[in-house]
NUBA-317489 format. One record per residue (C-alpha): residue number from 0; y, z, x. Coordinates in Angstrom, 2 decimals. Example, Ala and Ser with C-alpha at 12.3 -4.5 7.8 and 13.67 -1.06 7.14 Angstrom:
<atoms>
seq,y,z,x
0,-4.50,7.80,12.30
1,-1.06,7.14,13.67
</atoms>
This chain:
<atoms>
seq,y,z,x
0,-9.22,2.66,-27.95
1,-8.57,-0.90,-27.04
2,-10.79,-2.31,-24.34
3,-7.95,-4.69,-22.73
4,-9.70,-5.22,-19.43
5,-10.38,-8.83,-17.87
6,-13.72,-9.35,-16.31
7,-13.02,-13.39,-15.87
8,-9.79,-13.64,-13.95
9,-9.77,-17.03,-12.23
10,-13.59,-17.39,-12.03
11,-14.43,-20.69,-10.47
12,-10.92,-22.30,-10.91
13,-8.43,-20.21,-8.88
14,-4.90,-21.35,-8.81
15,-3.82,-22.86,-5.50
16,-1.19,-20.40,-4.25
17,1.02,-23.12,-2.45
18,2.13,-20.39,0.06
19,4.75,-21.69,2.25
20,4.05,-24.05,5.19
21,0.66,-24.90,3.68
22,-0.92,-21.43,4.76
23,-4.48,-21.15,4.67
24,-4.19,-17.22,3.60
25,-1.41,-14.82,3.32
26,-1.78,-11.87,4.84
27,0.29,-8.89,3.47
28,0.12,-5.52,5.41
29,0.97,-2.41,3.94
30,1.74,0.99,5.74
31,1.20,4.43,3.43
32,3.92,7.08,3.91
33,2.94,9.87,2.12
34,3.33,13.24,4.40
35,5.23,15.98,2.47
36,4.32,14.55,-0.80
37,0.55,15.54,-1.20
38,-0.88,18.41,-2.68
39,0.72,21.49,-1.21
40,0.93,25.39,-2.25
41,4.79,25.17,-0.97
42,5.34,22.51,-3.37
43,3.85,24.64,-6.47
44,0.61,22.76,-6.70
45,-1.76,25.85,-6.41
46,-4.56,23.99,-4.06
47,-4.09,22.33,-0.45
48,-4.72,18.96,0.47
49,-8.00,17.60,0.78
50,-8.20,13.43,0.89
51,-7.85,11.31,4.15
52,-6.95,14.06,6.20
53,-9.65,12.72,8.76
54,-10.59,16.43,9.89
55,-13.09,17.35,7.09
56,-10.93,20.21,6.03
57,-11.88,21.03,2.27
58,-9.44,21.55,-0.59
59,-8.75,25.22,-0.56
60,-7.49,27.04,-4.26
61,-4.49,29.22,-3.56
62,-4.43,28.89,0.33
63,-2.68,26.81,3.00
64,-4.14,24.96,5.09
65,-2.15,24.42,8.39
66,-4.47,22.18,10.08
67,-4.35,19.48,7.34
68,-0.43,19.86,6.85
69,-0.24,19.10,10.91
70,-2.39,15.88,10.02
71,0.09,14.69,7.77
72,2.97,15.69,9.84
73,1.50,13.67,12.75
74,1.74,10.42,10.76
75,5.49,11.18,10.19
76,6.60,12.50,13.33
77,4.72,10.41,15.72
78,1.80,8.03,14.24
79,4.77,5.80,11.82
80,7.21,5.42,15.04
81,4.19,3.91,16.49
82,3.77,1.71,14.55
83,6.77,0.71,13.76
84,7.08,-0.42,17.60
85,4.10,-2.36,17.35
86,5.36,-4.36,14.07
87,8.17,-5.13,16.44
88,6.31,-6.24,18.86
89,4.70,-8.49,17.02
90,7.58,-9.15,14.87
91,5.77,-8.93,11.32
92,7.25,-7.27,8.50
93,5.30,-4.52,6.30
94,5.53,-2.74,3.07
95,6.52,0.83,3.44
96,4.55,2.54,0.38
97,6.69,5.30,0.83
98,6.10,8.50,-1.51
99,9.51,9.44,-2.80
100,9.31,13.03,-1.84
101,8.29,12.26,1.83
102,10.74,10.01,2.38
103,13.31,12.50,1.61
104,11.95,14.78,3.79
105,12.21,12.24,6.97
106,14.80,9.55,5.74
107,15.69,8.75,9.26
108,12.25,7.29,9.48
109,12.23,5.60,6.19
110,15.86,4.53,6.89
111,14.69,3.09,10.40
112,11.79,0.50,8.51
113,14.15,-0.11,5.96
114,17.05,-1.26,8.59
115,14.20,-3.70,10.72
116,13.71,-5.77,7.39
117,10.55,-4.14,6.33
118,10.38,-3.63,2.35
119,10.32,-0.17,0.76
120,7.71,-0.33,-2.05
121,7.28,3.22,-4.64
122,4.24,5.13,-3.89
123,5.66,7.12,-7.02
124,7.37,10.34,-6.74
125,4.27,12.67,-5.13
126,0.94,11.55,-3.43
127,-1.24,12.98,-6.70
128,-3.85,11.77,-9.17
129,-1.28,11.05,-12.10
130,-4.83,10.21,-13.97
131,-4.13,13.44,-15.26
132,-0.69,14.10,-15.70
133,0.98,14.29,-18.91
134,2.43,11.29,-20.02
135,6.49,12.56,-20.08
136,5.81,14.27,-16.58
137,5.13,10.59,-15.12
138,7.97,8.83,-16.94
139,10.35,11.87,-15.04
140,8.10,11.34,-11.75
141,8.87,7.88,-11.91
142,12.77,8.13,-12.39
143,12.62,10.41,-9.89
144,10.88,8.20,-7.38
145,13.24,5.34,-8.20
146,16.48,7.64,-7.68
147,15.26,9.37,-4.49
148,13.81,5.81,-2.61
149,17.58,4.14,-3.48
150,19.55,7.32,-2.65
151,16.89,7.71,1.01
152,16.31,4.31,1.83
153,19.41,2.70,0.45
154,17.45,0.14,-1.46
155,15.97,0.36,-5.03
156,12.07,-0.78,-4.57
157,10.90,-3.77,-6.88
158,7.30,-3.34,-5.77
159,4.94,-0.02,-6.85
160,1.77,1.20,-5.75
161,0.72,4.66,-7.34
162,-2.83,4.66,-5.82
163,-4.36,6.76,-8.54
164,-2.89,5.29,-11.74
165,-3.30,6.85,-14.98
166,-3.84,5.24,-18.21
167,0.12,4.91,-18.87
168,0.98,4.25,-15.66
169,1.90,0.81,-15.97
170,3.20,0.73,-19.71
171,5.75,3.51,-18.03
172,6.49,0.77,-15.14
173,7.25,-2.24,-17.09
174,9.30,0.21,-19.28
175,11.56,0.84,-17.04
176,12.21,-2.99,-16.62
177,13.31,-2.56,-12.57
178,10.38,-4.06,-10.91
179,9.30,-7.15,-10.37
180,5.22,-6.24,-9.49
181,2.93,-3.57,-9.09
182,-0.44,-2.80,-6.64
183,-2.17,-0.84,-8.80
184,-5.61,-2.89,-9.10
185,-8.30,-3.86,-6.77
186,-9.93,-6.53,-9.12
187,-8.63,-9.91,-7.36
188,-7.61,-11.76,-4.29
189,-4.60,-13.54,-5.90
190,-1.64,-12.36,-7.89
191,-2.27,-12.29,-11.24
192,-0.23,-11.85,-14.60
193,-0.62,-9.11,-17.73
194,0.89,-8.72,-20.69
195,1.91,-5.05,-20.97
196,4.12,-4.01,-24.32
197,4.69,-7.71,-25.19
198,5.90,-8.21,-21.61
199,4.63,-10.33,-19.14
200,4.08,-8.26,-15.76
201,2.61,-9.49,-12.30
202,0.21,-7.63,-10.33
203,-0.33,-8.49,-6.61
204,-3.83,-6.54,-5.78
205,-4.00,-4.27,-3.26
206,-7.57,-3.17,-1.51
207,-9.48,0.23,-0.72
208,-11.74,-1.74,1.25
209,-9.42,-3.70,4.10
210,-8.08,-0.29,4.88
211,-8.01,2.19,7.26
212,-9.34,4.86,5.27
213,-12.55,4.48,6.52
214,-11.53,6.69,9.39
215,-11.46,9.58,7.22
216,-13.97,12.17,8.59
217,-14.99,9.48,10.41
218,-17.32,7.78,7.46
219,-17.17,4.16,8.24
220,-14.88,3.52,11.59
221,-15.47,5.67,14.56
222,-13.19,3.50,17.01
223,-10.37,0.55,16.56
224,-13.28,-1.50,17.41
225,-15.09,-0.76,14.30
226,-11.74,-1.46,12.51
227,-11.00,-4.93,14.16
228,-14.32,-5.99,13.98
229,-14.34,-5.68,9.76
230,-10.62,-6.86,9.35
231,-11.43,-9.92,11.72
232,-14.52,-10.65,9.61
233,-12.18,-10.68,6.42
234,-9.82,-12.15,7.57
235,-11.83,-15.37,9.00
236,-13.96,-15.40,5.43
237,-10.94,-16.01,3.62
238,-9.63,-18.21,6.10
239,-12.38,-20.38,6.09
240,-12.28,-20.24,2.47
241,-8.46,-20.73,2.09
242,-8.89,-24.72,3.53
243,-9.63,-25.55,0.25
244,-8.57,-22.76,-2.01
245,-5.90,-20.50,-0.07
246,-6.59,-16.74,-0.40
247,-4.81,-13.51,0.32
248,-5.39,-10.47,2.35
249,-4.25,-6.92,1.71
250,-4.49,-4.62,4.46
251,-3.79,-1.24,3.71
252,-2.99,1.24,6.85
253,-1.92,5.26,6.70
254,-0.04,6.50,9.85
255,-2.00,9.59,10.40
256,-5.06,7.35,11.07
257,-4.47,4.03,12.39
258,-1.53,5.50,13.91
259,-3.47,7.46,16.39
260,-3.40,6.13,19.92
261,-7.29,5.59,20.29
262,-7.16,3.67,16.84
263,-4.46,1.61,16.86
264,-6.07,-0.59,19.46
265,-7.95,-1.79,16.71
266,-4.88,-3.04,14.71
267,-3.80,-4.51,18.06
268,-6.72,-6.72,17.89
269,-6.31,-7.90,14.42
270,-2.69,-8.75,14.81
271,-3.76,-10.56,18.23
272,-6.66,-12.34,16.43
273,-4.59,-13.67,12.92
274,-1.76,-14.82,15.62
275,-4.05,-17.00,17.00
276,-4.70,-18.80,13.62
277,-2.12,-21.63,12.44
278,-1.62,-21.60,8.54
279,-1.11,-17.66,8.42
280,1.62,-16.06,6.24
281,2.34,-12.58,7.24
282,4.08,-11.65,4.24
283,5.63,-8.78,2.41
284,4.48,-7.81,-1.26
285,7.95,-9.10,-2.60
286,7.91,-12.12,-0.42
287,4.57,-12.89,-2.46
288,5.64,-11.69,-5.74
289,8.82,-14.14,-5.40
290,6.91,-17.21,-4.14
291,3.97,-16.60,-7.05
292,6.97,-16.17,-9.83
293,8.37,-20.02,-8.58
294,5.15,-21.55,-8.46
295,3.02,-20.06,-11.07
296,5.34,-18.20,-13.63
297,4.06,-16.26,-16.54
</atoms>
């Protein structure tokens, strides 16, 4: 097995992104849309979902979990719409990280986001752990994800975020020749190029840290204030550093988590805060990828 891990990155000499307008920081907001793509007995998984349901219900072999199913449905039925209205109010464009199977089960929502100019990013075909999926099966899931999202949203995704990628995932994606970038890395705070199957491929890093996943079963964030304080602290650190070396902040959201009325207040405070600063570029993944390709081509 070849060790292809890069432990050095940009080190002490990161490139100047030259963000539009001389921005000190690019803020990339991502909304995960997963309801109907998670593990479910109805989809033949043999086990109910047990991750990021925020009520502490465990995964159960061979049994449906009606309460967990209802948590995911809340995001699709209520939370995502509340967030769409908030993004409209603040006039920001986000990435809807749409699991294709979920999108097919609520096309009205996905089309509403696309119609308002938000980027539709593929969150794979199902919300599963692709580390354990055979290569041939994942290749078929990738095909289905492209096909389904294009049919549902009316636009083919150019960005991809698996969430739990396997060793084959990036190679299979690059082989399609259909993507500008993927998000399956937590390794940096700026985009970077990798070589995959002798092709140059752009990675726009994601974050599991500046992420509302810490509302899951209250293991971290208990209130909207907790969320706002943490995200604002991160933003301010990067903003200060960005005076000399501009940075990027990836913010990750889930409709069933931050979309709750008692939590969305934290996101409102964060958006209010960054709006009070100058030289901030709120950008989609596609915006960032296209800019990086112009300024720092492979």
